[in-house]
C-alpha positions as a printed NumPy array, in Angstrom:
array([[ -23.945,  -82.476, -229.077],
       [ -23.998,  -81.835, -225.587],
       [ -25.026,  -85.361, -224.756],
       [ -22.163,  -86.658, -226.941],
       [ -19.455,  -84.5  , -225.025],
       [ -21.111,  -85.714, -221.827],
       [ -20.432,  -89.204, -222.863],
       [ -17.   ,  -88.515, -224.063],
       [ -16.122,  -86.975, -220.802],
       [ -17.418,  -89.892, -218.833],
       [ -15.637,  -92.353, -220.952],
       [ -12.185,  -90.451, -220.472],
       [ -12.919,  -90.273, -216.675],
       [ -13.748,  -94.045, -216.61 ],
       [ -10.398,  -94.693, -218.485],
       [  -8.302,  -92.554, -216.264],
       [  -9.693,  -94.128, -212.869],
       [  -8.802,  -97.757, -214.494],
       [  -5.511,  -96.745, -215.746],
       [  -4.446,  -95.295, -212.209],
       [  -5.844,  -98.458, -210.705],
       [  -4.041, -101.137, -212.906],
       [  -0.772,  -98.991, -212.615],
       [  -1.188,  -99.396, -208.602],
       [  -2.168, -103.027, -208.86 ],
       [   0.824, -103.816, -211.06 ],
       [   3.249, -102.005, -208.632],
       [   1.944, -103.014, -205.55 ],
       [  -0.318, -106.107, -206.043],
       [  -4.074, -106.31 , -206.386],
       [  -4.657, -107.261, -202.792],
       [  -2.461, -104.573, -201.395],
       [  -4.257, -101.6  , -202.851],
       [  -7.507, -100.29 , -201.444],
       [ -10.348,  -98.523, -203.229],
       [  -9.844,  -95.59 , -201.037],
       [  -6.059,  -95.097, -202.254],
       [  -7.304,  -95.413, -205.923],
       [  -9.745,  -92.797, -205.459],
       [  -7.206,  -90.503, -203.975],
       [  -4.67 ,  -91.158, -206.709],
       [  -7.409,  -90.585, -209.353],
       [  -8.567,  -87.553, -207.695],
       [ -12.051,  -88.745, -207.66 ],
       [ -14.531,  -89.449, -204.705],
       [ -15.3  ,  -93.172, -203.637],
       [ -18.861,  -92.707, -204.562],
       [ -17.693,  -91.37 , -208.182],
       [ -15.424,  -94.27 , -208.423],
       [ -18.179,  -96.967, -207.615],
       [ -20.492,  -95.088, -210.145],
       [ -18.123,  -96.169, -212.849],
       [ -16.827,  -99.333, -211.317],
       [ -19.244, -101.517, -208.945],
       [ -16.437, -103.621, -207.82 ],
       [ -12.643, -103.555, -207.292],
       [ -12.24 , -106.32 , -209.945],
       [ -14.304, -104.242, -212.464],
       [ -11.47 , -101.703, -212.363],
       [  -9.321, -104.177, -214.18 ],
       [ -11.577, -106.531, -216.137],
       [ -13.874, -103.892, -217.765],
       [ -11.31 , -104.285, -220.71 ],
       [ -12.287, -108.044, -220.95 ],
       [ -15.932, -107.268, -220.158],
       [ -16.011, -104.912, -223.158],
       [ -15.426, -107.984, -225.324],
       [ -18.369, -110.008, -223.987],
       [ -20.67 , -111.329, -226.638],
       [ -18.162, -110.872, -229.538],
       [ -18.344, -114.66 , -230.604],
       [ -22.158, -114.414, -230.896],
       [ -21.898, -111.133, -232.845],
       [ -19.431, -112.748, -235.198],
       [ -21.707, -115.75 , -235.947],
       [ -24.744, -113.277, -236.451],
       [ -22.528, -111.082, -238.897],
       [ -21.011, -113.981, -240.915],
       [ -21.008, -113.882, -244.67 ],
       [ -23.33 , -115.891, -246.636],
       [ -22.077, -119.348, -247.189],
       [ -19.775, -119.484, -244.02 ],
       [ -20.597, -121.634, -241.359],
       [ -20.567, -120.415, -237.645],
       [ -17.223, -122.212, -237.038],
       [ -15.771, -120.807, -240.261],
       [ -16.653, -117.23 , -239.116],
       [ -15.249, -117.9  , -235.619],
       [ -11.984, -119.432, -237.052],
       [ -11.731, -116.461, -239.459],
       [ -12.249, -113.91 , -236.684],
       [  -9.715, -115.625, -234.51 ],
       [  -7.154, -115.829, -237.42 ],
       [  -7.735, -111.966, -238.033],
       [  -7.129, -111.454, -234.138],
       [  -3.621, -113.216, -234.555],
       [  -2.63 , -111.161, -237.62 ],
       [  -3.683, -108.034, -235.752],
       [  -2.021, -109.183, -232.592],
       [  -5.036, -108.515, -230.569],
       [  -4.549, -109.014, -226.931],
       [  -7.605, -111.186, -226.576],
       [  -5.804, -113.82 , -228.777],
       [  -2.781, -113.913, -226.283],
       [  -0.386, -112.884, -229.074],
       [   0.405, -109.442, -228.185],
       [   3.765, -108.958, -226.634],
       [   3.42 , -105.208, -225.889],
       [   4.783, -104.781, -222.285],
       [   1.635, -103.145, -220.866],
       [  -0.559, -105.943, -222.3  ],
       [   1.79 , -108.611, -221.082],
       [   1.731, -106.887, -217.483],
       [  -2.067, -106.724, -217.717],
       [  -2.497, -110.437, -218.408],
       [   0.038, -111.467, -215.833],
       [  -2.071, -109.353, -213.427],
       [  -5.333, -111.106, -214.375],
       [  -3.952, -114.668, -214.683],
       [  -2.049, -114.362, -211.234],
       [  -4.742, -112.926, -209.365],
       [  -7.546, -115.544, -208.079],
       [ -10.47 , -113.145, -207.767],
       [  -9.894, -111.768, -211.164],
       [  -9.28 , -115.28 , -212.718],
       [ -12.727, -116.229, -211.127],
       [ -14.476, -113.371, -212.628],
       [ -13.145, -114.124, -216.022],
       [ -14.264, -117.673, -215.713],
       [ -17.723, -116.239, -215.086],
       [ -17.774, -114.152, -218.104],
       [ -16.895, -117.216, -220.305],
       [ -20.124, -118.768, -218.897],
       [ -22.258, -115.73 , -219.983],
       [ -20.099, -115.996, -223.502],
       [ -21.079, -119.53 , -223.808],
       [ -24.911, -118.866, -223.37 ],
       [ -24.733, -115.987, -225.838],
       [ -22.929, -118.092, -228.465],
       [ -25.106, -120.958, -227.996],
       [ -28.217, -118.679, -228.593],
       [ -26.707, -117.451, -231.854],
       [ -25.823, -120.915, -232.987],
       [ -29.441, -121.988, -232.52 ],
       [ -30.549, -118.999, -234.488],
       [ -28.036, -119.787, -237.185],
       [ -29.323, -123.505, -237.43 ],
       [ -33.004, -122.119, -237.505],
       [ -33.895, -124.11 , -234.391],
       [ -34.462, -121.487, -231.835],
       [ -37.787, -120.522, -233.641],
       [ -39.166, -123.86 , -233.534],
       [ -42.683, -124.07 , -231.809],
       [ -41.495, -127.012, -229.78 ],
       [ -38.056, -126.516, -228.665],
       [ -35.685, -129.504, -229.589],
       [ -33.854, -130.562, -226.447],
       [ -31.18 , -132.211, -228.615],
       [ -30.581, -128.841, -230.636],
       [ -30.299, -126.853, -227.451],
       [ -27.965, -129.354, -225.952],
       [ -25.658, -129.291, -229.032],
       [ -25.636, -125.655, -229.414],
       [ -24.325, -125.294, -225.765],
       [ -22.008, -128.153, -226.053],
       [ -20.386, -126.441, -229.157],
       [ -20.211, -123.087, -227.677],
       [ -18.522, -124.295, -224.52 ],
       [ -16.129, -126.183, -226.725],
       [ -15.386, -122.951, -228.664],
       [ -14.943, -120.963, -225.358],
       [ -12.476, -123.257, -223.901],
       [ -10.769, -123.514, -227.079],
       [ -10.213, -119.707, -227.402],
       [  -9.265, -119.756, -223.8  ],
       [  -6.534, -122.357, -224.292],
       [  -5.116, -120.968, -227.431],
       [  -4.932, -117.481, -225.761],
       [  -3.268, -118.894, -222.605],
       [  -0.723, -120.861, -224.612],
       [   0.191, -117.912, -226.796],
       [   0.575, -115.827, -223.668],
       [   2.755, -118.505, -222.082],
       [   4.942, -118.705, -224.928],
       [   5.469, -114.901, -225.017],
       [   6.182, -114.803, -221.316],
       [   8.927, -117.333, -221.802],
       [  10.734, -114.604, -223.682],
       [   9.765, -115.002, -227.408],
       [   8.325, -112.384, -229.655],
       [   4.767, -112.378, -231.005],
       [   6.492, -112.83 , -234.359],
       [   8.484, -115.764, -233.356],
       [   5.293, -117.446, -232.038],
       [   2.885, -116.528, -234.744],
       [   3.441, -119.613, -236.786],
       [   2.743, -122.012, -233.886],
       [  -0.247, -119.961, -232.878],
       [  -1.646, -120.322, -236.38 ],
       [  -0.963, -124.001, -236.628],
       [  -2.576, -124.25 , -233.057],
       [  -5.604, -122.63 , -234.138],
       [  -5.875, -124.659, -237.258],
       [  -5.716, -128.028, -235.33 ],
       [  -8.296, -126.606, -232.527],
       [ -10.894, -125.649, -235.209],
       [ -10.452, -128.975, -236.871],
       [ -11.155, -130.618, -233.587],
       [ -14.21 , -128.565, -233.322],
       [ -15.623, -129.273, -236.752],
       [ -14.787, -132.85 , -237.127],
       [ -14.317, -134.113, -233.449],
       [ -11.615, -136.146, -231.655],
       [ -12.014, -139.168, -233.726],
       [ -10.166, -137.817, -236.69 ],
       [  -7.09 , -137.808, -234.338],
       [  -7.293, -141.262, -232.872],
       [  -9.149, -140.044, -229.882]])
């Protein structure tokens, strides 16, 4: 019980520091706020801050980092009879329905401001790209497991290549869909107004993933 209380206290401290930092970044700009200023505003020491967040970027991106590996988890947890792409499509559609921030279709002002901060700050956008690489490798591993090729005594190069290519395509598709949804909201439209287009775009994207560009004359 004591350990549980300690864990919850640490998480509250972590969230509090991050919220202070993000508020300061939104008000003054990411590059104009120093870690020392954040520590003072959050009422913690710099060493304490760095124990929770190893870098300045982590103060913002832990919200995204907490979602790393989700695609691989979706594939592994899929229902019997559902292909990996079916499961990923289902999960994305559920995210649109729930207006999850990761789909880009969330018009809550705080979420919009957060996305703008991440997309408009080069160092943050670069770190997000690194997360995408890690997610691609994790998803490729899950796809190989799903295909039953990862346990082969002699690895099949084609299978490994195929899984990585499909994983990379999925990660790219998800990024494009999320960015397009965010851009539509940033233009002044509501999530409700954009929802139908977002669903149709996701349908087209997953059709491409399943059947390739040839079905679209490309």
